[in-house]
N, C-alpha and C positions, 0 to 999 in steps of 0.2 A: 462209493467210485465218484469221485468229484473230478475226475478228468473233464479236459477239453473233447475228448474222444469218447465218453460218456453215452452220447446220443448216439451212436453207432450199437448197443445193446438193445436198442429196439430193433434189428437187425440181424441178431445174435448169432440164429440158426444160419440164416444164409452166410453171413462172415466166414463164421466156423466152419462149412461145408468147402468156401471159397478156398480158405486158408490150408483146409488140409488137402484141396486139389495142389496151392503150390510145393507142399510137402510131398507129396504124391511126384508131381512132375521132378523135382527136383533130384530126388531118388532115381527116378527114370531115368536120370541124365548123367547119372555118377559111370567113371568107366576105370578101367584100372583094376587091381588087386583091392586097394580102399576101397573101390566103388562097388565090388562084387562083397566085400564084406558090410558095405553099409546096407546094401539090398538083401544079403542076407539075414541081417540083424532086424531091419526093417519087415523081412518076412515073417520073424518069429514072432515080431509084437502083433502084425496082424493076424496072424495064426491063432496064439493065443487068445485076440478076442479082438473078433471081426469089428469093423467100425471105430476102433478105440481111436485112431487118430484125428478122425472128427469128433468126437466125444470128448477126447482131453483137450482139445482146442476151444471147443465149447466150454469146456469148465474154467479152464485158464481164463479166456478170452477177457475178462474184466482185469487182470492182472497185466496180463499182455499192453491192454489199452493203456493204461495206467502209465506201462513202461517205456512206453513209445507217445505219450502225450508231449513231453517234454521237446521232443523234437519235430511233432507235428505243429506245434507252436512256435517254434523257433524257425522254421524251414521258411518264413516268407514266401515269395511268389513262385520257390520251386517245386518242380513235382515232387511229392513224399518219396516216392521209389530213389529218384536221382539223392534225393538230400539225404534218406537211411543210408544210401551204399557211399556216400560221401563222408558219412559219420559214423561207418560198420564195424570198428575200434567198439566203440561206447553202445551203439545200438545192440550189436549183439551181445556184448555182456548184460544188455537190460534184461533183454528178452531171456538168455540162459539164466538169467537169478531167478526168474519166475518158472522156468522150467525147473532147477536144480532144487529149488523148496519143493514142487512136486513129487517129484522121484523119489525125497525121503519118506514117502509114504505110499510109496508105487510099491503093488506086486512083486513080489520076489525076480519072475521072469522079465519084468518089464525094466523093473530098475537094474537089473543085470545088461539087459540088453541097450538103457540108457547108459549104462557107466561104460559099456565097452566102447560105445561113441561121443561120450563126453570130452574126451582129450582133442579132439580134434570138433566137435561139436561148434567151436567159435566158427572156422572155416567155412563150414556147411549155413551154419545162419547166415556170415555174411552173402555167400553165394545169394542166399533165397531173397535179401533185404530188397532188391528192386522188384520183386515181383508181391512179395508181401505190402509194401508201402501201396503200390498200382492198386491192389484188392480192398486196401484201407482209403484209398483214396476214394476210388470207384463208389464206396458202399458210403462214404462224407457228401460225395457229391449229389447221392440218391437222398441223403436223408436232409439236406438244403432246402 
């Protein structure tokens, strides 16, 4: 990994936990019928393997940081969460490319849960970009 966000891997465990918490919070905030489906799929994934979100985030973190490094480098003085939100189309696709690749080798129950959510995944990822950017920026500030 040679991206500008590579130094954050020194805080890999803490950053992975913070990003997993963002996922938990986003899932908890879902409402309506589609929210119920998201919560059910998420519960299936967590039941299949407790701690899977933090573990998967830890494993994919180098890819996530590589995917987000161009946005980090281009943000100027903008808060990173705001910058990602303003560029949600490209940022969401960049992150989903990492998870799509990982899903190809996932266990069948996890792949099925991922596939069931992937169609709406971009919207879910876009909604979480602000908190994701804040978490990354917070760790970048700590690393500085």
